[in-house]
C-alpha positions as CSV (number, residue, x, y, z in Angstrom):
1,M,-19.2,13.9,8.3
2,S,-18.3,16.5,11.0
3,V,-14.7,17.7,11.3
4,P,-13.7,19.5,14.5
5,I,-12.0,22.8,14.1
6,N,-8.8,23.2,16.1
7,Y,-7.6,26.8,16.1
8,K,-4.3,27.6,17.9
9,G,-4.9,24.7,20.3
10,V,-8.6,25.6,21.0
11,L,-11.4,23.4,19.9
12,L,-14.1,25.6,18.4
13,A,-17.7,24.8,19.2
14,F,-19.1,24.3,15.7
15,P,-17.4,21.6,13.5
16,L,-17.4,21.8,9.8
17,R,-19.7,19.4,7.9
18,I,-18.1,17.7,4.9
19,D,-20.5,16.1,2.4
20,L,-18.5,13.0,1.8
21,I,-15.0,11.5,2.3
22,V,-14.3,8.5,0.0
23,G,-11.9,5.8,1.2
24,G,-10.4,8.2,3.8
25,K,-8.5,9.9,0.9
26,V,-10.8,12.1,-1.2
27,V,-13.1,14.9,0.0
28,V,-16.2,15.3,-2.2
29,E,-18.2,18.5,-2.0
30,C,-21.7,18.3,-3.7
31,K,-23.4,21.3,-5.0
32,A,-26.6,21.8,-7.1
33,V,-26.4,25.3,-8.5
34,T,-26.9,26.8,-11.9
35,Q,-24.1,29.4,-11.4
36,Y,-20.8,27.9,-10.3
37,N,-18.7,29.9,-7.9
38,E,-15.0,29.5,-7.3
39,I,-15.6,29.9,-3.6
40,F,-16.7,26.2,-3.6
41,E,-13.1,25.3,-4.5
42,A,-11.8,27.5,-1.6
43,Q,-14.2,25.8,0.7
44,T,-13.0,22.3,-0.4
45,L,-9.4,23.4,0.0
46,T,-10.2,24.4,3.6
47,Y,-11.6,21.0,4.3
48,L,-8.5,19.4,2.8
49,R,-6.2,21.4,5.0
50,L,-8.2,20.7,8.1
51,T,-8.3,17.0,7.5
52,G,-4.7,16.7,6.1
53,L,-6.0,15.1,2.9
54,K,-4.6,15.9,-0.5
55,L,-7.4,15.5,-3.1
56,G,-10.9,16.9,-3.3
57,L,-13.7,17.1,-5.9
58,V,-16.4,19.6,-6.2
59,I,-19.3,18.1,-8.1
60,N,-22.0,20.5,-9.3
61,F,-25.2,18.6,-10.1
62,G,-26.8,21.8,-11.4
63,E,-25.0,21.5,-14.7
64,K,-26.7,20.2,-17.8
65,R,-24.2,17.3,-17.8
66,V,-22.6,16.2,-14.6
67,N,-19.2,15.6,-16.1
68,T,-18.8,19.3,-17.0
69,G,-19.5,20.1,-13.3
70,I,-16.6,18.2,-11.8
71,H,-13.8,20.3,-10.5
72,R,-10.6,18.9,-9.0
73,V,-9.0,20.6,-5.9
74,V,-5.6,19.6,-4.6
75,N,-3.8,20.4,-1.4
76,G,0.0,20.7,-1.9
77,L,0.4,18.3,-4.8
C-alpha cells in the first residue's frame, strides 16, 4: 500500500510503500533477514506516524521460529 508523504503542506513525489495494513488499524512490516536491526522498528514507527495509526508489527521471517521474530511497535500508547 502506498502512503503519500505530506511535508509542511507539500506532497512529495515518492510515496512510502507499506507492506500491509490489517483492518485499517495495524501496520505490518515484513522482513526476511538473519540479522535483525532496530532500524526496522524506526521505519514502522514512521509509517504509524504518517498514517495516524497506533499499532505496528515487524515480523522477521528470517528467524528460526517466526514467533521469536515478531516485534511490537506503538505510536503514543
